[in-house]
N, C-alpha and C positions, 0 to 999 in steps of 0.2 A: 107540560111540554118537555120533550127530550132534546137537549141542546148539546152540541159538541163544539169545542174550540180546538183548532189545530194551530200550533205555533212552534217555532224553532227553539224557544226558550221560555221559561216560566219560573218565577221565584216560588219556593226556595230551592228548586232543583238545578237551575242554571240561569245565568244572567250575564249580559254584556251591556244592557241599556234599558230604556223605558218600556220596550215591548214586553220584557219579562215582568215588569211591575204591573202593567195593564192586565196581562193574562193571568197574573197571580191574584188580582183583585176583582175583576169583573165577574168571572164565573162564581166565586163565593157570594157576590151580591145577587146574582141571578138565583142561586140556590136558596138564599135567604128569602126570596119571594115565592118559594114553593115549587121550583122546577128541578128536574133531574138533569144535572150538568156533568159532562165529561170533558176533560182536557187531555189531548194526546200530544206528546212532546218527545223528541229524540232522547234516548237515555245517554246523554253526554257523560263521559267520564275520562279521566286522564290515564288510568292504568287498567289492565285486564282484571286484576284482582279486586278492584274497587267497583263491585257490581252495583247497579242501581237498586234502590230499596223496593220493597213491595212484595205482594203475593203473586207467584207465577200463575198466569192464566192462559197458558198455551202459547202457540207461535203463529206467525203469519209469514208468508213468503211472497217475494216480488223481485223481479230483475235478477233472478238466480241467487238471491240472498235471503236469509231468514232472520226475523226479529223475534225475540222472546218478549212476551207481554208481561210486564211487571206492574201491578195495579196497587195504588196507594189511595187511601181516603184522606184527603187533606181539606180542612175547613168545609166539610160536607160536600166536597167535589171529588168525583172519581178521576184520578190522574193515571193515565196509561203511559208508562215509560217504555219506548221501543228500544230494546237492548239489542243492538247490532254492532258488535265490536269492530268489524271491518270498516265501518263508516263513522262510528261515534266515539271510539277511543282515540282522542286527540288532545294535544296540550292546550287547545283553544277551540272555540265553537266554530269559527268561520275562516280564520286566516292566521298566518304568522307575520312577523314584521316585514318579510320580503314579499308578501302578497297572499291572495286567497288560496285556499286549498284547490288544487287543479281538478279535483273530482266533485266539486260542490254541486254541479248539475245533477250528478247521479245521487249524491247524498240526499238532496232534497226532493228529487223525483221519487226516490225510494220512500222517503218520509211520507209524502202525500199518498202514495199507493198503499203503503203499509198501514197508515193511519185509517184510511177508508176501509181497508180489509179488517182491521181490528174492530172498528165500530160495527161493521156488519156481523162479525163473529160474536160480539157482545150484545147483539139484539137490535142494532140499528138506532137511528135518531130521526127527529123531525127536521132539525136545522143543523147544517154543517157551516160553522163560522171559521173561515180561514184568515190568517193574519200575515200580511206582507208577502214578499215574493217567495219566501221559502215554503209557504203552504199554498201559493196561488194556483198551482196547477190542479189542486183538488177539485175546484169547481169545473175546470176544463175536463177533467177525467169523468166526473159525474154526468156531464152533459154529452160528451162526444166519444169517450172510450168504449169500445164494444163490450169489454168485459165488465168494467167498473160500473157503468151506468145501470146495470141490472141488479147490483148488490143492494142499493137503497134507492129505488126508482122514485119514491115519493119525497125524498129529502130535498129541501130548499137550501140554497147556498147564499152566504154573505161573505164578502171579502172586504177587510179593513185595510186601508192604506195608512201606515204609521209614518212613513217617510217616502215620498214618491221618488226621491233621488236614487234609491236602491231598488233595482228592478230585476235582477237575476238574468243578465244577458249573456248568452253563450253562443258559440259557433253552431251552425245548423247540424253538423255531423254529430254533435253531442246527443241529439234527440234519439238516435238509435239505441245508444247505451241506456237512455232513460226509458226505453220502452214506449216512446211516444210515436204514433203512426206518422209517417212522412206526409200524409195528406192533411195533417193539421198544421203543417208549416205553410200557411197562406197569409196574405195581407190582412185578411179578416180575423185571423186567429193569432198565431204565434210569431209570424214574421215581422221583423222590426229592423229596417235598413240592412237587410241581408243576414241578420242574426236572429236567434230564437230568444224571445223575451217572455220569461215565465210570468211576470206580473201582468203583462198585456194579455196573455192567455187567460188569466183569471178575471181581468176586468171585462173582457168581452163575453165571458161565460157565466159569471155569477148572477143570481137573481137580483141581488142588491149590492151596492158598493157603499161603504161608509169611510169617512175620514174622522180624525180625532178632534176636530173642532169645526164649528160652522164657517168661520172665516177661511180656514184652510180649504174647505170644500169649494169655496168660490175662487180662491187663489189658483188652485190647480187647473182651472179651466182657461188660464191665461198662459201665453208663451213664457212669461217671466218665471212662473212657478211650475209649469206643466211638464218640464223635463222631457219634452218630445212626445208626451202622451196626451197633450191637451185636446187634440182632435178626437182621439179615442174616447176620452172622458166626456167631451161635448156631445158625442153621439149617444152617450148613456146618461145624459144629464137628468132624465126623469127618474132614474134609479139610484142617483147619487145623494147621499145624506151626510150631513156633518153633525156628529154627536160628541160633545165635549167629554174628554177623559175625566174620570174622577180621581180622587186621591185616597189612598189607603189611610183612613183617619185613625186606625189602630196603631199603625207603624209611625205615623207622624202626628203625635199628640203631645204638646208641651206639658199637659197636665200629668202625663204618666211616662214621660220619656226617661228611660233608665240611664241615658248618656248625660243627663243634666244633673248638676249638683243640687239645684233648687227648682223643681218643676213649677210651672205657672200656667195661667190660661185665662185670666180675666183682667178687667180694667184695674182692679184693686191690687194685683200682684205682678203685673207685667213688668213694671219698672225694676222692682227688686229682683225678679227672676232673670231678666235680661242682664242686669248688672252682675249677678253672680256668674252667669254664663260667660260674660266678657272677662271677668277675672280669671276664670278657669281656662278659657281659650288663650288669654294673654300670657299665662304662664307656659302653656304648651307651645304657643307660636313665638314666644320671646318678643312680644310686642311691648314697647315701653308703656309703663303705667301713665295714665293721663286721662283728660276729659275729652279727647278728640273722638269724633264719631267714627264708626268702623264700617267699611264697605266689605262685604263678603261676596265671593264668586265660587260656585261649585259647578264645574262644567268640563266637558271635553274641550281641550284647547285647540280650536279650529276656527277658520275664518267664518264658517257658518254661524258659530256661536258668538262672534264679535270679539274674538281674542285679539285680532289685529287692532281694534279700536282701543282696547285696554292697554296693549303694549305701547301704542303711540302716545297715549295720554297719561300714562302712569306717573311720570315725574310731575306733571301739572296737577294731577289729582292729589298727590302728596302735598304740593305747594298750596292747595286750597284748604289744607288742614285736616285731611282724612288719613286714617290708617287703613291699610288694605290687606286682606288675607285671601289667598287663592288656593283652591284645592282642585286638582284635576291633572290630566295628562293628555297629550295629543301631538300636534306637529312640533318638531324639534325647535323651529325658529321661535315659536311662542313660548315654549318652555324656557329657552335660553334667555329671552327678553325679560321674562318675569323673574327668573333667577338673578339676572343682572340688576334689576330694580331692587330686589331684596338686598343685594350686596351694596348698592348705592345708598339705600335708605334703611340702615339697620335699626330695628326697633319700631319701624313704621310700616314696612312691607314684609309679609310672611308668605312664602311659597311652599306648598306641599305638592310636589309633582308625583301624584299617585291618586288612587281612588281609595277612600276610607270611609265606610258608613258611619262609624262612631264620630269621626271628626266632622263629617258633614252635618250631623245633628247639632253639634256644638256651634258650628259656624252659622247655621240658620238662626239659632237661638241668640247668639251673642251679637250679631250684626245689627246695625241701624238701617242700612240699605243693602239690598241684594241686587247684584249686577247681572243682567241678562239681555245684552244688546244684540240679539240674534238677527241675522239677515233673513232667515225664514225659520219658523218654529211651528211645526204641525199642531202641537198642543203645548207641550212643556208642562212639567210638574214643579220645577223650582220656584216659579213665581207663586204658585198656590201654597207650597210649603212655607215659603217666606212669610206670606200674609198670615198664615195660621200661627206662626211664631212671633207675630208682632213686628216683623221686619218689612220695610217698604220696598217693593221691587222697582228697579229702574230698567225699563224695557223698550223695545221698538214696537211699532204698531203693525204686527204681522201675526197671522195664524192664531193660535190659542192665546198668545199674549194679548192680542187685541180684544179677545172675548172675555178675558178675566181681570185685566188691570184697568182701572179708571184713573185718568190723570188728575193730579192735585188741583188743576184749574177747574175741573168739572165737579158737579154735585156728587157727593158720595165718594170722593177721591180715595183711592187705596194705594197709589204709587205715582210714578213719574214716567212719562212717555217721551222718548227722543223725537225731535222734529225731523231729523234725517240721520242717515248712517255716516257719521263723520266724527273724528275726534273732538272737533270744536263743539259739535252738538252734544256730545257726551259730557264734556266739562261744563257747558252751559246748563245742562239739565242738572248736574250735580250742584251747581251754584244755587239753583232753585230749591233743590232738596235740602241744602245746608240751611237755608232760611227757614224751612219748615221744622227742621230738627232743633233750631234755636227757639222755636215757639212752642212751649210745653202744651198749651191748650190745643193748638192745631195738630201737633204730633199725636197727642192722645186720641183725638177724634179720628185721624186717619188710621191709626193702629186698631182702634176699636172697629172701624168699618171693615178692615181687612180680616180681623180675627173672627168677625161675625159671619163672614161668607161661608155658605155651605158648599164645599167642594167634594162631598162624599160621593161614593159610587151609586147611592140610592136613586137619584134622579136620572143618571145616565143609564143605569140598568133598566129602569122603566121605559126609557126611550128605545132601547134595544128590543125590549119585549114587545112594544107596539109594532116595531118593524117585523119581528119574527111572526107575530100574529097576523099581520097584514099579508105576509108571504104564504102562510100556511092556511089561511082562511078557505 
């Protein structure tokens, strides 16, 4: 089968978040199962002279602009980088601190059109799999656009929602610049409370819709999580599927992790490996030496991720006997609160207000508990990584967290689940966790349960293949 993935970012070429990780890992897993897989992504770069890598394979034109096709073979996947300097030579992928780029509608309308033109030029595909709002109008164009739909008339389309909160909503006058016919601006297609909604256009046009976990697929049908699109999704309930994201087990493997001083991976060496990681991190984070358990958090510092709960409870958490290390950046109020806690508790709280892959690996390995009290979490990878590194996650019962973490009170427990979203619930859960950490037999059992879970992309890739086969049958 010939499968194409369209996404606005993909590792190792560009990344702001989990979308890039998914699109960097799922296509190689599909290729490993014997299929021909292509990924099309904007050729993001910061300067004109820093051209995207790859072999030139001609050009495609759309909206009065031209993109050069640079093709790279990466992990047995053909990656097509659309090099259009006018749109993709930027200091960031989507926005600056003062707001989104004002031409984002055109940037990603061009991306969808150019990506489809590139696929047709390179021989066509059986399935076009679009990711999030930035690629969402590709299914709309293939179904309704007079020119585009004839380029690959037999191709089936899938749209994956990674986070429904981000929808690509623009004023209706932007459609003309995007080359989208005005007749598509209707309540049944693009119109959304007087604006044009790219994600909605994809949701009503794709042959199938997926989300990144089964629980999130159910949650987004409700007003609480539907972000205004719950009615649209309810109408497409029969074509909506939840497939849990996988984890790149080559990148996140404590047995072969180059960022660790002493790799580990089994019941016989996990204690020694985590102790060595704690010593290494302790020196880097200036945490006082001691036998206190360590809580790690690697996250965007935002209310969605529960940063407000951590900020409100940090003093009490230290009082419970924990050390805390936080890696991430986000809203200034939470950055300042965590920095203030670091100043108030020297040697007990460490704050790294940045993103740092090397440090993230060390925090996952060194920590006893991993904090992830999200208000909503479509899938989440942090909890899976933590378990793989013998660290017990502390989570809320939502989205992919509910699908992957079993509470310590239940059989086969792998972590701890908050009873509610409140600082008192967080500290209460940490009291429960402290009791487990003090019981070597129970701790070893829970660690072994978590480390034995298979979160690789193999199972998820097979689920996607079943869906593709059903669509193309």
